[in-house]
C-alpha atoms as one frame of an Amber mdcrd trajectory, in Angstrom:
protein
 211.646  71.915  85.259 207.978  71.059  84.621 206.725  68.706  81.895 203.647
  68.446  79.719 202.771  67.983  76.050 201.904  70.263  73.162 200.607  69.314
  69.725 202.196  70.243  66.389 200.298  73.543  66.336 201.714  74.510  69.742
 198.480  73.946  71.662 198.872  72.554  75.173 197.462  69.025  75.252 198.707
  68.057  78.718 199.218  70.881  81.185 202.882  71.698  81.810 202.842  71.103
  85.550 204.313  67.642  86.137 207.734  66.885  87.625 208.080  63.756  85.494
 206.046  61.855  82.880 206.503  58.188  81.903 204.589  56.333  79.197 203.047
  53.000  80.183 202.414  50.189  77.722 198.619  50.546  77.923 198.391  54.125
  76.601 198.305  55.680  80.057 200.899  58.087  81.364 202.433  57.895  84.818
 202.939  61.429  86.160 204.822  62.749  89.153 203.379  65.838  90.833 204.595
  67.207  94.180 206.586  64.002  94.867 203.548  61.724  94.320 202.528  59.569
  91.330 199.251  59.380  89.438 197.902  58.277  86.071 196.545  60.404  83.238
 195.358  59.518  79.761 196.763  60.922  76.510 194.392  63.910  76.701 195.620
  64.879  80.178 192.533  63.617  82.016 193.442  62.328  85.476 192.677  58.619
  85.775 193.578  58.151  89.441 191.490  60.043  91.963 194.539  60.546  94.172
 198.311  60.437  93.891 200.451  57.656  95.393 203.999  57.202  96.668 204.552
  54.610  93.914 202.680  53.049  91.007 204.133  49.979  89.301 203.587  48.850
  85.701 200.301  47.079  84.924 200.261  43.268  84.788 197.136  41.146  84.438
 195.097  44.370  84.247 196.200  45.655  87.654 198.947  47.902  88.978 200.394
  47.879  92.470 200.128  51.203  94.276 201.731  52.268  97.528 200.676  55.051
  99.852 202.056  55.685 103.335 203.717  52.256 103.457 200.561  50.306 102.528
 199.975  48.497  99.231 196.924  47.773  97.104 195.933  47.478  93.446 194.227
  49.728  90.905 192.698  48.824  87.555 193.189  50.727  84.285 190.317  53.076
  85.153 192.160  54.155  88.313 189.720  52.398  90.628 191.225  50.859  93.757
 190.090  47.266  93.350 192.162  45.894  96.235 192.403  48.328  99.164 195.687
  49.775 100.401 195.871  47.723 103.573 198.765  45.353 102.872 202.393  45.564
 104.006 203.669  44.187 100.671 202.306  43.190  97.266 203.318  41.255  94.172
 201.683  41.164  90.759 202.398  37.739  89.277 202.165  37.232  85.534 201.516
  34.044  83.557 205.234  33.687  82.666 204.802  30.986  80.082 202.050  29.014
  81.806 199.841  27.177  79.326 196.100  27.290  79.814
């Protein structure tokens, strides 16, 4: 079954082509297409220029992405700000630290 979105009038807002769609807390949507993950906005515009094996939730403005066993980070515009060259990655949050 493929997923997408239509508006109240029945107009297709997000093309019905995705295997899975998950809402993220920042207004972006995580979409699965042909066993890979990418990001789109609420209008269906693709944010990531390519699809990844995994994309984790954003923390501190960045999300961990994995492709072919290598990890890196993207920002909310989909730009790879830390290249996918690492064997593992962690996105630490403030967790109650006082500034």
